[in-house]
N, C-alpha and C positions, 0 to 999 in steps of 0.2 A: 432456413435465413427468411426474415419479414420480406413481403413482395411488394407490390406498387402501390400508388398511392390512392387508389379508385377508395369510394366509401366516405362515412362519416366521420372515422377517425382522424383524418387529417385537415378537415374544413378547415380549420381555425384553431390552432395551437395555443393562441392567447387567450380564445375564448373555453377553450376545454379545461385550461388551469385553472381560469377564473369560477369556473363551472364546478370544478373539485375543491371550492373555498381556499384557495391560493392566491396571492398576489404574484403575476408575472414578474420573471426578472426585469430589471430595465437595463437597456445595453449602456456599455459605458462609454463616456466621449473624453473622460481626462481621468488623468489618474485620480482613484479613490481615496478620499481622505481616511485615514484609519479614524478608528473610535475616538472621541473626545480624549484627549492628553495622551493619545497615542505617539505622540511626536517623540518622547522619550519612554514609552510605555514599554519598555525591558523587564525582563525576568531578573530575579536575583543573581543571575551568573553574565548579567547584562548580554544575553541575546533578546533579539525582536521577539515581541509576543503577535503582531499583525505582518501581514504580507502588503506588499505593495500591489496595486495592480496595475501594470504598464498600460499607456494610453495607445495599444495597436493597432486604433482604427485606421491610421494613417499609414500603417505599414501595410494593412490588408487590402485596405480601400483609397490609394492615394490619390490627389489631387494633380501632383505633377512627380515625373521619374526621371532623373540621370541614367543613362547607360555608361559608365567610364569604359573605354576600352572597346566601344562599338564598333562594329565591321559588319561590310556587304559584300565582302571578296570571297567569291564561292571556294572551298575547299576550306576556310578556316573555322577552328570551332566556334569561334565567337561568332560568327556570321548565323550558324543555327540560335545560337541561344537569342540574339539581337531579334531574329525575325520571331522568333516565341515571344520576347518581352513587348513586342509591338503589338503583336495580336491580343496578350493578354492586359495590356494599359489600353487599348479601344475595347476591350469589354469591360473594364472597369472605370472606363470615362476618364483616363489618368492622359495628362499632356505629358507625352515623352521626348528628352531631349539626349541627341546621341554626342558623347565628349569622345573626340579622338584628336592627337595634335598633326596629324598628317591627312585627316580627309575635310574636305568642303561639305560634302553632304554624306548620309548612309540612308539606303534605301528610299533615297530623295527627300530626305528630312535634313534641315540645316544642321550643321555639325559645328559644335563650338571645339576651341582646342583643348581646355582645361576646364576647370571645375570653377575658376573665377570669373570665366566667360559666359557662364549661364545667363538665361535671361529673367530667369526668375529665382526666389528661392523654392525649395525643391524636396517634398517629403519623401523621397525615396533615393537613394543612390544606387548603383546595381555595380561590382566592382568585378571586369573581366578582366583582371591585372593578375599577373605571378605573385608579386608581392604588394598586398595591400596598405601595408603600414604607411608608406609615403602620402599616401592618399587620405588617410586618416586626419591629417592637421588641414589640409585645403577643406575638407568637408566640415569642419567644425566652423572654421572663417567663415564659411558659407551659411551656416546654422542649417545644415540638414540633420534632418530628424532621425532617420534609418539608413542603416546601410546594410547591404548583404555582400558577403564575401567568399566566392567558390572555391579560392584557393585550396589548394592541399599542400602536405607536407609540414604540418604543423604537429601538434604533441601526438597525434597517431604515428610519429615516425618515430620517437625517441627523444633522449635527453637535449637534443640539438633543436630539435622542432619544438619541444614542450618551452625552451627557453624563447622562442621567436613567438610562440603564442602569448607567453606572459608581456613579451612586450607591446604586443596588438593588444591583448586587453588593456594593459596601462595605460598606453594612448587611446584606446576607445573612453575609456575612465577620465581622463584628462578633458576630453573633447566634448563630453556632454549628450554626444549622438547615443543611439542603441544601435549594436552590431548584431545579425544573425550570421553565425559561421564563427570562423571560416571551415572547409570541407564541408559546406552543404549543396545544395542541388537546386532545381528550378521546381522544384513540387509545390513549393508556395503559391507558383504562379501558373497553376493547372487550370484546365477549365473545368468548372464544375457544373452540371446540369442545373439549369434556372426552371425546369417543368414540374420540381417535385416539392411537396409539399410537406407539413408537418415537424417534428423536430428532428433534429439533424446532429451527425455525427460529426464532432471538430476532431482532429488526426494530428497528434505529433508523435514524430520518428526522428532518430538520430540515424539510421541507416535507411534511405529514402526507398530502396528498394520495396524493404519489408513492411511498407505501408500501401502496398499495388493492392493485396488483395481486399484491404477496406475500402480504398478508392474503387474498385471496381464494384462494389453492392450499390453505387448508382443504377449499374446495369437491370440491377433486380428492384429499383423504385427506390430504395433507400438513400435519402438525402445526405450531401455532406456539405460543410458550411465553408472549412477552412482544412490547412494542412500546414501543418509548421515542421519544416525538416532541422533540426537544431544544429547538427552538425557537431562542430567540435564545443561549440558552447563556450566561446571566449568571452563572451558579454551576454546575451539573451540565452535563456536557461528553460527545459522543461517546466519547473516550475512558474517561470513567468507566464507562460501559454496556458498554464492550468488554471491559474489566477483569473487569468483575461479570458478563455473560455467559460469560465464558473459563472462568470457575470452576464455571458450573451444571451439575450430572452429566447434567440432559435437553437441554441444548443440543449440536445437532449441529453446527449454522453459524450466523454471524452473517451477517445479509443490512443493507447500511449504504447511505444516500443522505444525502451530505454536500455541502452546499453550499460550506461552507468550513469551515477547522478552526482551532477558536479557538487552540490550543497545539500547534506541531509536534512537541514531545518530549514531552509528554505521549501524544500519539496514537501515538507509534512507541514507548513504553514498554509502553502497551496492546496494542499491534500482537506486540509482543515476548512479552507474556504468553500471548497466542493461540496464538502459534506454538509456545512450549515448553509448552502443555497439547494441542498439535495441533488446536487449534479452527478451522477455516479461517473468515476475513472475507473475503466478497466485498463489494464495495463500487464504485457509482455515485459518481464526484466532479466535479461540475461545474466549468466553468469551464477548459477544454480551449483556449478560443479567447480574444479579447479583450472580445468580446461576452457571451460565455457568463460571462465572470468578471464585468463589469459588472451583469448579472441578477442572479447570485448574492450581490454586495454589496449590491444594493439591496433585496434581498428580507431577509438575514439580518444586514448590516451588518458582516459579516466579511472579513476580508483571506485570497484563494482563495491566494495563493502564486504562484510559478511554476512553471508547469504541468508543465516537465520535471523538476523537483525532486520535485512530488509524485508523480509518477508513479514515479521512481526509488525514493523513500524507502519508497513502496509496495510496491513489488517487492525492495526489500532487506529487508524485516522480511516477506515472505510474504504480502501483503493482495493477493487476486485483483480487480485494478480491469476492471471492465467497462463498456461503453458505454451499456448500454440497460436500461429497467425489466425487457425482457423476458428478456435475459440474465440480468440479476440474480435473478428467480425462479428461472429455470432451472438458473444454475449452482449457487446457493445449495441449490434442494429435491436437486440429485444428490449434492453434497458432504455435506448432512446426514446422509445416509441410506446412502449405497453404503459398501461394507465396503473393505479397503485392498487394492489392485491385488497383485496375485501376480506380473504382470509386466507390463512396459509395450506391448509388442506389441498392434496393433489388427488386427482383422480385420473386412473389410468383404461383408457376406453379402446377396445380393439375388437377386430372381426375375429381373432384366432386366441384362443385361450394361452397356447405357449408364448404368444408373442407379449402379450398381458403380463404373462406373470415372469419372463424373461425380463423386460422393463421394468417390472414392478421391482423386482429382486436389487436391480441396478440403482434405481430411485431409492430405495430405503436405505441401500450401503452407503448412498452418498449424503444421507442425512435431511432427505426429501419426507414429509410427513404426510402419508397416505392412510387417511382416516377410514374406518370400517363405516359405510352408509348403513344408516339406520334401520332397524326392520321395515318399518313403513315406508322409507324409500325403496327398499330392495322388495317389497311387494308392490308398489307403483311400477318397478322396471318389469316385474315379473310380468304384467300386461301383456308386454309386447315382445320379452324376451323366455323362451323357453324354461321351464321350474329346474331341468335339469342342470342350467348351467350357473354358475357364480356370478354375482353381480354385487358382492359384498366390497369390492374394491381390491384388484381390479375388475373391470367391469366388461364379461364376455359376452357380446350378443349372437355369436354362432353363426353369422355371418349373414344368412337371408334377410334379417330385419332391414339391413341399410339400406337392401334395394328398394322400396318402398316407403310409403308413409311411415311407417313405424320409426325408420332411421331416425328423424328431424325430434321426434317424440321424446326418444331416448336421451339424445343431447339436452332438449330443454330440461328435461327432469334432473338432470346430473346437475347442469348448472343451476337450478334454483334450489340445489339444497346449501343452506348457508355455512354450512364446514367447508364448502368447496372454494377454492381461488382460484385454481388453474385443472383445465382438464386438458390433458396429455393424449393424442390418439399416434400411437405408431400405425404406420403402413408399412410393411416390410416389401412389397410390391405391387406392381398394378396388377387389378384382378378387374376389367371392365366386365360388366358394367358396376359390378359391388363398389370398388375402390373410387369412380368416376361420382357417382352417386354419393359415397361417403364423404368426398372431399367438398361437393357443392354445397351439402348441408352443412357442415362444419363451418365454411364460408358463410353462408345466411346465417347460422347462428350467433356469429361472431360479430356482424353487422349489428346485432339486436341486444347484445350481451355487454355488460362491464366486467366481466370477468374473461382472464385470458384463455385462449386457446391456441394450442401447440399441435403441430403437427410434425411427424418423421416421417419424410418420405424414402424410403430403403432403395428404391430402385438404382440400380447404378448408371442407368441410361441417363435419365434427368430431361430425356425429350417428349414425354407421356403429356397429352392437354391437360391430365387433371394437375398435371404438376406444372407445367409453364405458364398454363392460361388461369386456371381456376384458384390454386393455393398463392402462386408468385403474383396473380392479380387483384391479391386482398392486402389491404393494409392492416387488417385487423387480426389476421392468422400468422401466428409466427411459425413460418415452414424450416425444417432442420432436414440435413442430409445424415445425420447420425446418432444415435442413441446417446453418445457420450456428449457431445456437442449440446444437445437439448439439455440433458440433464445439469450440465455445467452452467448453462444460461438460465435456467428456471431457479437453481439454486443460488445464483448470483443475485437475480431479481428479488426473487423472496428475503434472501441476508440484505441485500441493499436499504430496501423500504422499513427492515425492522431497525437496522443501524441507525438510519436519517430520521426514524421517527422518535427515538429518546436520544439522538444526538445532543450534548453540550460540550462546545469547545473546552478542551483541558487546559487551553492558554488562558482562560476568561478567571480561573481560581490559582493561576501559577503565582507563587510568592515573588513579590516586587523587592522586599528587601530582608536583609538578613536575620535570622532568628537569633535570641540569646544563647542558643546552641552552637549558633556558628563562631561565636567569639569565643567561647570553652574551647571547640572543637580547635579553631588555629592555634591555639596555644598548645596543642599537643602535637600538631603537624611536625614533620622533619624532612624539609625537601630534600628529594633523592635518596631517600631512605625507606627500608622497610621497617615498620614500628613492631617491636616486640607484641607478645601476645595481651601482656599486662597491658602496655599504651595501646593497643587497638581496643582493648576491652574500656579503658578509660573514655577513648572515643566515642564507643556506642553509648556509654553512660552518659557521655555531654548529650545524646541525641534522645534520652528518655528509653531507651532499648536494654531490657533486663537482661543482667548478668549472674551467674551464682554467685554466692559467697564465697571471699577468697582474699588471701592475702600473699603479698610477695615478702619471702624470708631470704635468710642468706648463712643461715647456719642451720643446725641441725635440732638444736635447743627452741632456736625460733619455730621452727616448722612444728615441733611439737606444741606448741602453745597455741600456736594458728590452728591446729588440727581440734584442740579443746575448744576454740572459740567458732569455730566453724561448723562443728558437729560431724562426728563419725557416722557413716565411713566417707574418706575423704579420697579424693585425687590429686596426684601430685607431678607435675609437669615441669620441666626447663622451661625457662623463658629467656628470650634473646631477641634482638633486632634482625639475625640471619637465619633466623629458623623457621622453616616453612610447612615443613612435613617432619614431626618432631617423632611418630608413632614407627616410622620404619627406621628412625636410630634407636630406638629403646628408651626414648626421654619421655614416657608418660606412665605414671603406674596406677591402678584403678583400685577401689573396694579398699583401700588399707584400712585396718578396724583396731591397731594399737599402736600404742608411741614407739613400741620397738621396730615394727613395720615402718612406722614414717623415718625413722634415724637410718635404717638400714635402706631405706628408698632415697634418701637425701644424699646418701654417700654414693650409693650406685649411680645416681642422675649425674652427680658434680664428676663421678669418676669418668663415664662416658662422653660428657661434654669436654673434658680436657683431652682425653685421649681423640674426638673427632676436630679437637682445635674448634670449637664452637664457644663464643663468649658468650657468657650470659650477664643479664642485669638482676637474675635471682632464681629462686624457686617458687611457684606457685602453689599454694594448697588451696585446692577449692571444694567446694560443696560437690557431692555424687549425686548429679541427677540421673536418673534411671527411665522412668514410665513414661512414655510419648513417642511421638512421630519425628523421626530425624530428618531435618529440612536443610538446604541452603539458601541463603540469600546472598546476593553479591551485587557489586558496582565493577562495571569493564570501561573502558574508554573505547568507543567505536571511531573508525577513521572519520567517517561519515557524518554521523548523528551525534557524537560527543560521547557524554554519560549515559550509560544503559543499566539498567535493573533487571537482575535474573533471581527467578525462583525457582527450587526443584526438589527432588529426592536428596536426601543429603546423607553425610555417613559416608561410607564406600559404596554406596548405590549412584553417586552422581558421578563417580570413574566410568562405573559397570553400565548404566543404564543410559547416561546421557538424556536423562527423563527431566527437561527444564523447558520452561517460559520465558520469554524476554519482553522488555517495554523500554520504550522511549522517555524519560521526563518533558514536561510533566503529564500524570495521570492522575485519574481520581479511584476511589474506592471500588467503583463498578469495573475498570480495568485490573485491577490488583485481584479480584475476586474471579474474573474472566482466568487472569494468568494461570491459577490455582485449577480450574475446570479443564485447562488443555492439558495437564499433566496425566501422563497414562496411569500415575501410582494415584490419582487423587482419591480412589476409593480407602486407601490407607488414612486419611484424616477423617473419613466417615464412620471408622470403625469397622473392623474385619477380624473374623474367628474369634468373636468376645470381645475383643479391645474397646474401651469408649472411645466414642467421636471425641476428635481431637479441637481446641480451641482456635478453631478456623478464626475467629475474628481476633484474636490475640495477632496470628499468623499475618494478617492483613494490614495490621494496624504497625506491625513490625516491618513490612514491606514499604507502606507509605513513610516510616520516619527515616527508611533508609533511603526511598527517592529525595525525601527532602534533603539528606546531606549529600547526595550525589548532585543535585541542584546546586546547592550552598558552597560545598567544595569545587565543584566544576571541576579543572584540569588540575588543581592540586591534588586530587586524590586519585592516583594513577589505578589503585584497583582494590577492592573489598572484599572480603572473602569471609563470611560467619558459617561455619560448618563444623561442628552441626548446631543448627539451631533447633533446640528441643521443642517441641510443641506439646504441651501437657494435655490432658483431660480438659474436655469443657468447661470453662470458667478458671482454670487454674495457670492461665497465659501462656508465654513461650519464653524461654532461658538460653541465650547464646552462649554454648559451653567453650567454644573457641571461636578466635578471630585471626585474620591476617587483612593489615592495612598495605599499602605501599604509597609512598607521597612522591610526586611527581617534581 
């Protein structure tokens, strides 16, 4: 973990940002206006394209506070809370007013009987009552800006509690105030260290205890600025705090522990704001497994959503998802405070060749780039390192050079290489005086370089002077305790800066008005029904997606004529609104080359349909397309994010390999291509075993057209499945051979 705040790195964050050629973010003192015309800036499906930034200044720094249910009676839970709130209000300079119907004073302060009797309009009301609902209207009449409800027994308890929470949320919405909770805690009123400088971590948690590891980073010299314990999110939610923190000039990174997301769209809009401002969001999102999802729902009463979609959506908008609280604290600390990388190259430097090799294997497997140092650089290093030792990367110094003047020379030479952006030194255990001298050299070098230096201190003791004083005493060296956390944090650091450097908000180009295709498609929709293959392909045609030559026929003679027009060989398929899996029922015939085969196939298909009692709208006689890569492109409705677009290997492989990538519209061509690169079977599109490369450009165009369909049809389209989409050799396009569409 990064150490304390000594040194030049933290002297003036604003000056440091300006020195990098960037404008510092401005503090938000009122709800930030959306871009021009954004008041009605909705996408084609009527969803907002911009997030509001709630004015939370008066929540975190109120001028006046009312404590409803304040107490000073010993042994009462409210007494301890009141005492903590008094201490907090004094720290932030707020006037505190106790409210209790049966008390004249609380801890020597005048106490009023109800909200109406407050001596002034207050910014924040803290509700120490079992049922906050009756108090909301009183607070609204008193024009209170914010309230906090600690009470539990709401959505986390089941249906009855969820109904109570809905009533509370409705009352809050009518009132005009903003509510934190219910089922929250005192974490927003913790005491933060004020002697720490530099960019800070802003913390958001739904379970307060899960934020403790990040909060205690202050003991290692890492600054925290805010803690938002969102609880059940009847009103204020994680997305609100992300949007607010992303505009705060002192916030270098946002650390988030989320058990569920209240609204997927709001979360993405907030993540988009953070990405546009270059503020990293590091998140633990529970619910990866069925068990985790059940536990999350029982604790917060929220829908966790399909985890594959959550994971893809976070990645799409630059949210760095980590698995554990230890990764959350280490990654957020590094991202909050490290400067932009000068290069993506990572060099591993160690006393031990075995340690360097081990760490390099793990780093390479994780996707970090470990460039081979140039022959000239290796010759330079061999001035101080014996010739028989490897210095290509990893760099093995053999041990002895770190004990004298050579140690610093080696470090400076590595950092001077333009291909190097990060130097990582794993020290697996204390070995004084070598490890002590090495740690000091790394700290001294870090003060003079604009490149990132990371140290992994592997000793399980952690009381060594080199660790406690030298490494943790530096604000420029990022110090970790495990290989895994170091690699996770460095990968996130490099990935975040690559992502934000080329980031363009997908909401900027989201369609605002329906296309002509939408009007054609609407005429084809059948609410509550599954379309036949023929009708589904007409839907694709409406959006310019190529389908094979085909005709729908209702007699054997018409089938023969259609085959002549389509061109042999042909495929014949039954077409009906209740047919989802035709092949399993024997309702597909391929490779037909004569009129007699056509007549026989027609008779067999219609006989099977009658036997299976499957209604048909006819038999499709289709062009046979054989040469290409079978893919699947589809649309599904996610309960959190709405329509999502999926692309993957098609045909039977989609059910066997489950090799697919997901995105949430809107997204651009870069994300469509990124989806393809995520596939394990991506090499098939590049051409394998003599096969020509596939027409990837045509595949990308289909994905983007399907996305447009998903955006415009919105909830009207419950599901779309193009499988297989045959991607032909480069320059020849892509053809949707089969399609299933279900209308809502």
